[in-house]
C-alpha positions in Angstrom: 9.1 -3.0 4.5 8.8 -5.7 1.8 11.9 -6.4 -0.3 9.9 -6.0 -3.5 7.5 -3.1 -2.9 4.4 -2.4 -4.8 5.0 -0.1 -7.7 2.2 2.2 -6.7 3.6 2.7 -3.2 5.4 5.9 -2.1 8.6 3.9 -1.5 8.6 2.5 -5.0 7.7 5.8 -6.6 10.5 7.7 -4.8 13.0 4.9 -5.5 12.1 4.8 -9.2 12.3 8.6 -9.4 15.7 8.6 -7.9 16.9 5.7 -10.0 15.6 7.6 -13.1 17.5 10.7 -12.1 20.6 8.7 -11.5 20.3 7.1 -14.9 19.8 10.4 -16.6 22.8 11.9 -14.7 25.0 8.9 -15.7 23.8 9.2 -19.3 24.6 12.9 -19.5 28.0 12.4 -17.8 28.7 9.4 -20.0 27.8 11.3 -23.1 30.0 14.2 -22.2 32.8 11.9 -21.3 32.3 9.9 -24.6 32.3 13.1 -26.7 35.3 14.6 -25.0 37.2 11.3 -25.4 36.3 11.1 -29.1 37.3 14.7 -29.7 40.7 14.0 -28.0 41.2 10.9 -30.0 40.3 12.7 -33.3 42.8 15.4 -32.5 45.5 12.9 -31.9 44.7 11.1 -35.1 44.8 14.5 -36.9 48.3 15.2 -35.5 49.4 11.8 -36.7 47.8 11.8 -40.1 48.3 15.5 -41.2 51.9 15.1 -42.6 51.0 12.0 -44.6 47.8 13.4 -45.9 49.4 16.6 -46.9 52.1 14.7 -48.7 49.6 12.4 -50.5 47.6 15.5 -51.6 50.8 17.0 -53.0 50.9 19.9 -50.5 54.2 19.1 -48.9 57.1 16.6 -49.2 56.7 13.1 -47.8 57.7 12.8 -44.1 60.4 10.4 -43.0 58.2 8.0 -41.1 55.2 7.7 -43.2 52.0 5.6 -42.8 50.1 3.9 -45.7 47.7 6.3 -47.4 45.4 5.1 -50.2 44.4 7.4 -53.0 41.2 7.4 -55.1 39.7 9.8 -57.6 36.2 8.6 -56.8 34.2 8.2 -53.7 34.7 4.8 -52.1 31.8 2.4 -53.1 31.7 0.8 -49.7 31.2 3.0 -46.8 28.9 5.5 -45.2 29.2 9.2 -45.0 30.0 10.4 -41.5 27.6 12.8 -39.9 28.5 16.4 -40.5 27.7 17.2 -36.9 29.4 14.3 -35.2 31.7 15.8 -32.5 34.7 13.5 -33.3 34.5 14.2 -37.1 34.0 17.9 -36.6 37.1 17.9 -34.4 39.0 15.8 -37.0 38.2 18.1 -39.9 39.0 21.2 -37.9 42.3 19.8 -36.6 43.3 18.7 -40.1 42.4 22.1 -41.6 44.4 23.8 -38.9 47.4 21.7 -40.1 46.9 22.6 -43.7 44.8 19.7 -44.9 41.4 21.0 -46.1 38.9 18.1 -45.6 35.3 18.7 -46.4 33.8 15.1 -46.2 34.5 11.9 -44.3 33.4 8.4 -45.3 33.7 5.4 -43.0 34.4 1.9 -44.4 34.3 -1.0 -42.1 36.2 -3.8 -43.6 39.1 -6.3 -43.2 41.8 -6.3 -42.0 40.9 -3.0 -40.3 38.4 -0.2 -40.8 39.3 2.7 -43.1 38.7 6.4 -42.9 38.3 8.1 -46.3 38.9 11.8 -46.4 37.9 14.1 -49.3 40.7 16.6 -49.5 40.1 19.7 -51.7 43.3 21.8 -51.8 43.2 25.2 -53.4 44.5 25.1 -57.0 44.7 21.3 -57.0 42.3 18.6 -58.0 40.3 17.1 -55.1 41.3 13.6 -54.0 40.0 10.8 -51.7 42.6 9.7 -49.2 42.1 6.5 -47.2 43.8 5.9 -43.8 43.4 2.8 -41.6 42.4 3.7 -38.1 40.2 2.7 -35.1 38.7 6.1 -35.3 35.8 4.4 -37.1 35.0 2.2 -34.1 35.4 4.2 -31.0 35.0 1.9 -28.0 34.5 2.2 -24.3 37.4 1.0 -22.3 36.8 -1.8 -19.8 37.9 0.5 -16.9 35.4 3.2 -18.0 32.5 0.7 -18.2 33.5 -0.7 -14.8 33.6 2.7 -13.3 30.2 3.6 -14.6 28.7 0.3 -13.4 30.2 0.7 -10.0 29.0 4.3 -9.8 25.5 3.2 -10.8 25.4 0.5 -8.2 26.6 2.9 -5.5 24.1 5.6 -6.4 21.2 3.1 -6.6 22.2 1.7 -3.3 22.3 5.1 -1.7 18.9 5.9 -3.3 17.5 2.7 -1.9 18.8 3.5 1.6 17.6 7.1 1.5 14.1 6.2 0.3 13.7 3.4 2.8 14.8 5.8 5.6 12.3 8.4 4.4 9.3 6.0 4.0 9.8 3.8 7.1 8.4 6.4 9.5 5.3 6.6 7.3 5.0 2.8 7.3 5.2 2.8 11.1 2.6 5.6 11.3 0.3 3.6 9.1 0.8 0.5 11.2 0.1 2.5 14.4 -3.2 3.8 12.9 -4.3 0.4 11.7 -3.5 -1.5 14.9 -5.4 0.8 17.1 -8.8 -0.6 18.2 -11.6 1.0 20.2 -10.8 0.7 23.9 -7.3 -0.5 23.2 -4.0 1.0 24.4 -2.6 3.3 21.7 0.9 2.7 20.4 3.5 5.2 21.5 4.2 8.2 19.3 6.9 7.7 16.7 9.1 10.4 18.2 9.4 8.4 21.4 10.8 5.3 19.7 12.9 6.6 16.8 14.2 9.7 15.1 11.8 11.0 12.4 11.7 14.0 10.2 9.9 17.2 11.4 7.2 16.7 8.8 6.4 13.1 9.9 6.7 14.1 13.6 4.1 16.9 13.0 1.7 14.4 11.3 2.2 11.9 14.1 1.6 14.6 16.8 -1.6 15.7 15.0 -2.8 12.1 14.9 -2.0 11.7 18.6 -3.9 14.8 19.4 -6.9 13.7 17.2 -6.9 10.3 18.9 -6.9 11.9 22.4 -9.8 14.1 21.4 -11.7 11.2 19.9 -11.1 9.1 23.0 -12.3 12.0 25.2 -15.4 12.4 23.1 -16.1 8.7 23.3 -15.7 8.7 27.1 -18.1 11.7 27.4 -20.6 10.0 25.1 -20.3 6.8 27.0 -20.8 8.5 30.4 -23.8 10.4 29.0 -25.4 7.3 27.5 -24.8 5.3 30.6 -26.1 8.0 32.9 -29.3 8.6 30.8 -29.9 4.9 30.5 -29.4 4.3 34.2 -31.6 7.3 35.1 -34.4 6.1 32.8 -34.6 2.7 34.6 -35.8 4.3 37.9 -39.0 5.9 36.4 -39.7 2.8 34.3 -39.5 0.7 37.5 -41.9 3.0 39.3 -44.3 2.8 36.3 -44.1 -1.0 36.3 -44.8 -1.1 40.1 -47.7 1.3 39.7 -49.1 -0.9 36.9 -48.8 -4.0 39.1 -50.9 -2.2 41.8 -53.8 -1.5 39.4 -57.1 -3.4 40.2 -57.2 -7.0 39.0 -60.1 -6.8 36.5 -60.3 -8.1 32.9 -60.3 -4.7 31.3 -57.5 -3.4 33.6 -55.4 -6.6 33.1 -55.3 -6.1 29.3 -54.1 -2.6 29.7 -51.7 -3.6 32.4 -50.2 -6.3 30.1 -49.7 -3.6 27.4 -47.9 -1.3 29.9 -45.7 -4.1 31.1 -44.9 -5.2 27.6 -43.9 -1.6 26.6 -41.8 -1.2 29.8 -40.0 -4.5 28.9 -39.3 -3.2 25.4 -37.9 0.1 26.8 -35.9 -1.9 29.3 -34.3 -4.0 26.6 -33.5 -0.8 24.6 -31.8 0.7 27.6 -29.9 -2.6 28.1 -28.6 -2.4 24.5 -27.4 1.2 25.2 -25.5 -0.1 28.2 -24.1 -3.0 26.3 -22.8 -0.6 23.7 -21.1 1.5 26.4 -19.7 -1.7 28.1 -18.3 -3.0 24.8 -15.8 -0.2 24.7 -15.2 0.2 28.5 -15.1 -3.2 30.2 -11.6 -4.8 30.6 -10.6 -7.8 28.5 -8.7 -9.7 31.1 -10.3 -13.1 31.1 -9.8 -16.4 29.2 -13.3 -17.2 27.9 -14.4 -20.5 26.6 -16.1 -19.5 23.3 -17.8 -22.8 22.9 -19.3 -22.8 26.4 -20.5 -19.2 25.9 -22.1 -20.1 22.6 -24.0 -23.0 24.1 -25.2 -20.8 26.9 -26.5 -18.1 24.5 -28.3 -20.7 22.3 -29.9 -22.2 25.4 -31.1 -18.8 26.4 -33.2 -18.3 23.2 -35.2 -21.5 24.0 -35.8 -22.4 20.4 -36.2 -25.9 19.0 -33.2 -27.4 17.2 -34.9 -27.2 13.8 -35.0 -23.4 14.3 -31.7 -22.7 16.1 -28.8 -25.1 16.0 -25.1 -25.0 17.1 -22.0 -26.7 15.9 -19.0 -26.1 18.3 -16.1 -28.0 19.7 -16.2 -29.2 23.3 -14.0 -26.3 24.3 -12.5 -23.3 22.6 -10.6 -21.0 25.0 -9.8 -17.5 23.9 -7.4 -15.3 26.0 -7.7 -11.6 26.9 -11.5 -11.5 26.5 -14.6 -10.7 28.6 -17.3 -13.3 29.2 -20.2 -10.8 29.3 -19.3 -9.1 26.1 -18.6 -12.3 24.3 -22.0 -13.5 25.2 -23.6 -10.2 24.1 -21.8 -10.4 20.7 -23.0 -14.0 20.2 -26.5 -13.1 21.3 -26.7 -10.1 18.9 -25.5 -12.3 16.0 -28.2 -14.9 16.7 -30.9 -12.4 17.5 -30.3 -10.5 14.2 -30.5 -13.8 12.2 -33.8 -14.8 14.0 -35.3 -11.3 13.5 -34.2 -10.4 10.0 -33.5 -13.8 8.5 -35.3 -17.1 8.3 -34.9 -20.3 10.2 -33.0 -22.6 10.5 -30.3 -20.4 12.1 -27.0 -22.2 12.6 -24.3 -20.9 15.0 -20.8 -22.4 14.2 -17.4 -22.1 15.9 -14.0 -23.5 15.2 -10.3 -22.8 15.5 -7.8 -22.7 18.4 -6.5 -20.2 21.0 -4.7 -18.2 18.3 -7.0 -18.2 15.4 -10.8 -18.8 15.7 -14.0 -18.1 13.8 -17.6 -17.6 14.6 -20.3 -17.8 12.0 -24.1 -17.4 12.0 -26.0 -18.6 8.9 -29.7 -18.4 8.2 -32.1 -19.3 5.3 -33.0 -15.7 4.5 -32.2 -13.7 1.4 -29.5 -11.5 3.0 -28.6 -7.9 2.2 -26.3 -6.2 -0.3 -22.8 -5.4 1.0 -23.3 -1.6 1.1 -26.3 -1.9 3.4 -24.5 -4.4 5.7 -21.5 -2.0 5.9 -23.8 0.9 6.8 -25.7 -1.2 9.5 -22.4 -1.7 11.4 -22.7 2.0 12.4 -24.3 2.7 15.8 -28.0 3.5 15.8 -28.4 2.6 12.1 -31.3 0.3 11.1 -32.3 -1.2 7.7 -35.5 -0.2 6.0 -37.0 -3.6 6.5 -36.5 -3.5 10.2 -38.3 -0.3 11.0 -41.3 -2.2 12.2 -39.2 -4.5 14.4 -38.3 -3.3 17.9 -34.6 -2.5 18.3 -32.0 0.1 18.9 -29.8 -0.2 15.8 -26.8 -1.2 18.0 -26.6 -4.9 17.4 -24.0 -5.1 14.7 -22.2 -2.0 16.1 -21.7 -3.9 19.4 -20.6 -7.0 17.5 -18.0 -5.1 15.5 -16.6 -3.3 18.5 -16.3 -6.4 20.6 -14.8 -8.3 17.7 -12.2 -5.5 17.2 -11.3 -5.6 20.8 -10.9 -9.4 20.6 -8.4 -8.9 17.8 -10.9 -9.9 15.0 -12.9 -8.7 12.1 -16.6 -8.8 11.1 -17.5 -9.9 7.6 -20.5 -10.9 5.5 -20.7 -13.6 2.9 -22.9 -16.3 1.3 -22.0 -19.9 2.0 -23.9 -22.4 -0.2 -26.3 -19.6 -1.1 -27.2 -18.7 2.5 -26.3 -15.3 4.1 -23.5 -15.7 6.6 -22.1 -13.3 9.2 -18.6 -14.3 10.2 -16.3 -13.0 13.0 -12.7 -14.0 12.4 -10.5 -13.8 15.5 -6.7 -13.5 15.3 -6.6 -11.3 12.2 -5.3 -8.4 14.4 -3.6 -8.1 17.7 -6.1 -8.2 20.6 -6.2 -5.4 23.1 
């Protein structure tokens, strides 16, 4: 898991949701604490001020230990009227009224040397008067201990949210990695339940994926066996047809028809061979170290094309571990064959890299295809509209993609210097 997750990921969303709930909870608790604290402070100020205010308003004799109280017949010019619904001032008015000081309005004046609270006292049968008392009730402050407690609480709660969210999403991340790293013909990663404790919901998803993978692998095996069996069985009658054609009389008219029969048999044999290659690409073991450069030179030589039509640029040696020589050559041959059939010469086969990261590219001088068509052509038995008149099985790119995946690579399409390029990048995934 990355330390700074993407904000559209499940981890980030869950974490932000929990942090939001924590902030709301702290805000509500803080507001309740702040209100209760201010009400308590207002009540204490009322207890302290009530005797002096009652004396200043002429409601009772002056107390022995008095505090300074200012009198004014008019509203103070400096100050703002306190909210009628503010909890601390509601508590202050009610507490003073309970102690015999009828206050109906409060004005706050922030000034030097200390803030003042002006109270409008309206006793029954007496003229109303403004009484001013110095007090920090004007500026209620959070204590440092309270702020520190809330900060520490927020840090602890956010840390717990982070740990909980990470624990919740890590199995999903491992499941995604397990799905992404699986390649055709490769060994599937073990189920999550066999390596770590996961929630029942994630375990159910993982079990469903394991079951789906097993059924797909069984389906692929059955399809491969069927395709291989049919292809093998077709070769016997084709061989007999070819032998019978060779035994026909050697005349000019018969020879022309014989050549047509042999040509069609050869085309059918190549189609069958491509079916077998497709089966082999998912079945043959990858247990060799193959020199990609040597395999490429062998493939190019097999096409018997002049250098101005087919060229190669490769290092003297480029070994690649955990590969299969036959399938590597079929992959390279399919790439070159596609470029020669559907592109324009010159076709250039290039290789480079090392034993951990390598690349193979085939470039031609044709116009290329749009990305959507190229993506669709990677599916088995799919052919482009322009290649309907060209003999083929529609398995070329499907074989290339499957072999590349088993080599730990990817197949991509691009334009280099305006020319269509097919590129196989090895080392972008773990080989199987």
